[in-house]
C-alpha positions in Angstrom: 23.8 26.7 -13.7 23.1 23.0 -14.1 24.6 21.1 -17.0 22.3 20.2 -19.9 21.4 16.6 -20.6 24.1 15.2 -22.9 23.0 13.9 -26.3 24.1 10.4 -25.5 21.5 10.3 -22.7 18.6 11.1 -24.9 16.4 8.3 -26.3 14.0 8.5 -29.3 10.4 7.6 -28.9 9.7 4.2 -30.3 6.2 2.9 -31.0 5.9 -0.3 -32.9 3.6 -3.3 -33.0 5.9 -5.0 -30.4 5.7 -2.1 -28.0 1.9 -2.1 -28.4 1.8 -5.8 -27.7 3.8 -5.5 -24.5 1.5 -2.7 -23.3 -1.6 -4.7 -24.2 -0.4 -7.7 -22.3 0.5 -5.7 -19.2 -2.8 -3.8 -19.3 -4.8 -7.1 -19.8 -3.1 -8.6 -16.7 -3.6 -5.4 -14.6 0.2 -5.1 -14.0 2.5 -2.3 -13.2 6.1 -1.9 -14.5 9.0 0.0 -13.2 9.5 1.0 -16.8 6.5 3.3 -16.6 6.4 4.2 -12.9 10.1 5.2 -12.6 10.3 6.8 -16.1 13.1 4.5 -17.2 14.9 5.9 -20.3 15.2 2.4 -21.8 11.5 1.6 -21.6 10.8 1.6 -25.4 14.0 -0.3 -26.2 13.0 -3.1 -23.8 9.5 -3.2 -25.1 10.7 -3.7 -28.6 12.6 -6.7 -27.2 9.3 -8.1 -25.8 10.3 -7.6 -22.2 9.6 -5.4 -19.2 10.4 -5.2 -15.5 7.4 -6.0 -13.4 6.6 -3.8 -10.4 4.7 -5.7 -7.7 2.8 -4.7 -4.5 1.2 -1.5 -5.9 2.3 1.9 -7.1 2.9 3.5 -3.7 6.0 3.2 -1.7 6.4 3.5 2.1 9.7 5.3 1.6 10.6 8.6 0.1 13.9 8.2 -1.6 14.9 11.6 -3.0 15.9 10.3 -6.5 12.9 8.1 -7.2 9.9 8.9 -9.2 7.6 6.4 -7.6 5.0 8.0 -5.2 5.3 7.8 -1.5 1.7 7.4 -0.3 -0.5 5.1 1.7 0.2 1.7 0.1 -2.6 -0.4 -1.5 -3.8 -3.7 -0.2 -1.9 -6.7 -1.6 -3.5 -8.3 -4.6 -3.3 -12.1 -3.9 -3.9 -12.8 -7.6 -1.0 -10.7 -8.7 1.5 -13.5 -8.7 -0.7 -15.5 -11.1 -1.1 -12.4 -13.3 2.7 -11.9 -13.4 3.1 -15.6 -14.4 0.5 -15.3 -17.1 2.2 -12.2 -18.6 5.6 -13.9 -18.5 4.1 -16.8 -20.4 2.2 -14.5 -22.9 5.4 -12.5 -23.6 7.4 -15.7 -24.0 10.1 -14.5 -21.6 13.2 -16.6 -21.1 14.3 -14.1 -18.4 11.9 -12.2 -16.1 12.8 -9.4 -13.7 10.5 -8.6 -10.8 10.9 -5.6 -8.5 8.7 -3.8 -6.0 7.9 -0.7 -4.1 9.1 -0.9 -0.5 6.4 -2.1 1.9 7.5 -1.4 5.4 3.9 -1.7 6.4 3.9 -5.5 5.9 5.3 -7.8 8.6 7.6 -9.6 6.1 8.1 -6.6 3.8 6.4 -8.5 1.0 8.9 -11.4 1.0 6.1 -14.0 0.7 4.6 -12.1 -2.2 7.9 -12.2 -4.0 8.1 -15.9 -3.3 4.6 -16.5 -4.6 5.5 -14.7 -7.9 8.6 -16.9 -8.3 6.5 -20.1 -7.7 3.7 -19.1 -10.1 6.2 -18.2 -12.9 7.9 -21.6 -12.5 4.5 -23.4 -12.9 3.8 -21.8 -16.3 7.3 -21.1 -17.5 9.7 -23.6 -15.9 12.6 -22.7 -18.3 12.4 -19.0 -17.5 15.2 -17.5 -15.4 14.0 -15.2 -12.6 15.7 -12.1 -11.2 14.2 -10.2 -8.3 15.2 -6.7 -7.3 14.1 -6.3 -3.7 14.0 -3.6 -1.0 16.1 -4.2 2.1 13.3 -5.8 4.2 14.9 -3.8 7.1 17.5 -6.5 7.1 15.1 -9.1 8.6 16.6 -12.5 8.2 13.3 -14.3 8.3 12.1 -12.3 5.3 15.4 -13.1 3.5 15.0 -16.8 4.3 11.6 -16.7 2.5 13.3 -15.3 -0.5 16.2 -17.8 -0.4 13.8 -20.7 -0.1 12.0 -19.6 -3.2 15.4 -19.6 -5.0 15.4 -17.0 -7.7 18.2 -17.3 -10.1 19.5 -13.8 -9.3 18.9 -11.7 -6.1 19.4 -8.0 -6.7 19.4 -5.3 -4.1 20.7 -1.9 -5.1 23.1 0.0 -2.9 22.1 3.0 -5.1 24.8 5.5 -4.0 28.0 5.9 -2.0 28.1 5.9 1.8 28.7 9.7 2.1 25.5 10.5 0.1 23.4 7.5 1.2 21.4 9.2 4.0 20.7 12.3 1.8 19.4 10.1 -1.1 17.8 7.3 1.0 16.9 8.9 4.4 14.9 5.8 5.5 17.5 3.3 4.4 20.9 2.2 5.8 24.1 1.6 3.8 25.3 -1.2 6.1 21.9 -2.9 6.2 22.0 -3.0 2.4 25.4 -4.6 2.4 24.4 -7.1 5.1 21.3 -8.1 3.0 23.6 -9.0 0.0 26.0 -10.8 2.3 23.3 -12.8 4.1 21.9 -14.1 0.8 25.4 -14.9 -0.6 26.4 -16.8 2.6 23.2 -18.8 2.9 22.5 -19.8 -0.7 24.1 -20.4 -4.1 22.0 -17.6 -5.6 23.8 -15.1 -7.7 23.8 -11.7 -6.0 23.7 -8.3 -7.8 23.7 -4.6 -6.9 23.9 -1.3 -8.7 24.5 2.4 -8.1 23.6 5.6 -9.7 26.4 8.2 -10.3 26.1 11.9 -10.6 24.9 12.8 -7.2 28.1 14.4 -6.1 30.3 11.4 -5.4 34.0 11.1 -6.5 36.0 8.2 -7.9 37.5 7.3 -4.6 34.0 7.0 -3.0 32.8 4.9 -6.0 35.9 2.6 -5.5 35.1 2.3 -1.8 31.5 1.3 -2.6 32.6 -1.3 -5.2 35.0 -2.8 -2.6 32.2 -2.9 0.0 29.9 -4.7 -2.5 32.6 -7.2 -3.5 33.4 -7.9 0.2 29.7 -8.5 0.7 29.8 -11.2 -1.9 28.2 -9.3 -4.7 28.6 -11.1 -8.1 27.1 -8.7 -10.6 27.4 -4.9 -10.7 25.6 -2.2 -12.6 26.5 1.5 -12.8 24.5 4.2 -14.6 23.9 7.9 -14.7 21.4 9.5 -12.4 18.8 11.5 -14.3 16.6 13.9 -12.2 12.9 12.8 -12.6 11.6 16.3 -11.7 12.7 19.5 -10.0 11.4 18.1 -6.7 14.1 15.4 -6.8 17.8 15.6 -6.0 19.6 17.6 -8.7 22.3 16.1 -11.0 25.7 17.3 -9.8 27.6 15.8 -12.7 27.1 14.1 -16.0 29.9 11.5 -16.5 31.7 11.5 -19.8 31.9 8.4 -22.0 35.7 8.2 -21.2 34.9 8.2 -17.5 32.6 5.3 -18.0 35.5 3.4 -19.5 37.5 4.2 -16.4 34.8 2.9 -14.2 34.7 -0.4 -16.2 38.4 -0.8 -15.6 37.9 0.0 -11.9 35.2 -2.7 -11.7 37.6 -5.1 -13.3 40.4 -4.1 -10.8 38.1 -4.6 -7.8 37.3 -8.1 -9.1 33.9 -7.9 -10.7 33.8 -10.4 -13.6 30.2 -9.5 -14.5 29.3 -5.9 -14.8 27.4 -3.5 -17.0 28.4 0.1 -16.9 27.3 3.0 -19.0 25.2 6.2 -19.1 21.8 4.6 -19.6 22.5 1.4 -17.7 19.8 0.5 -15.1 19.8 -2.4 -12.8 17.4 -4.5 -14.9 18.6 -3.3 -18.3 19.7 -6.3 -20.5 19.7 -8.3 -17.2 19.7 -11.6 -19.1 23.1 -10.9 -20.5 24.6 -10.9 -17.0 22.3 -13.4 -15.2 
């Protein structure tokens, strides 16, 4: 019998003038957010802070990761106006820190790297003081695509490892653990951009595997780490094997310190873009 969702993972429904304003601006600019599409538990809290994580390049992903709520279907054509719409929303929301992520677009020759770069450039035109974090797919490890990203120079480059090596292929059958590490390493070795990665826990990993993954990330030059509890989006997704206790999260914080991570955010409801400005 599966464990029930602990009380500390439940979030109240919040609907205020601020959350309505954020939704209105997103709708007006025809934008998607990972907050909505991935059913993020922190959505309403972030909306009350006048922020959201923008999801670019459509609602449909070319990969079918077994933990993710985003649909795996035929991808939409790229909207060339989307970068300008993103920049307008960032300006309208008055953001000092913007986070942009995307579905995986293996159908595109550059994986969507130029589209990311265009978003960064358009934001800088309207909001030059705004820091920009991007959370990207692996671009199949293609260095030309990564060079496009590096040349656009986001303030933080985030690519999530998501889970430990032993579970990676089960959770991300179209991904590759070592390619993900190499992506982080390439950006770190070829720029002065801060690098970031995160993983979900609760898929059946143990502490030793988590430690191994943190060491791998540190060796790849990762600067910023996030760890949070995996929550099953539906019965069709991978089940939760374990809900970590609050004491265990304190142990994980100490582990991250011991491995050498100066910047980390670790807790049950932590997601890769949650309170990102505090670490970036």
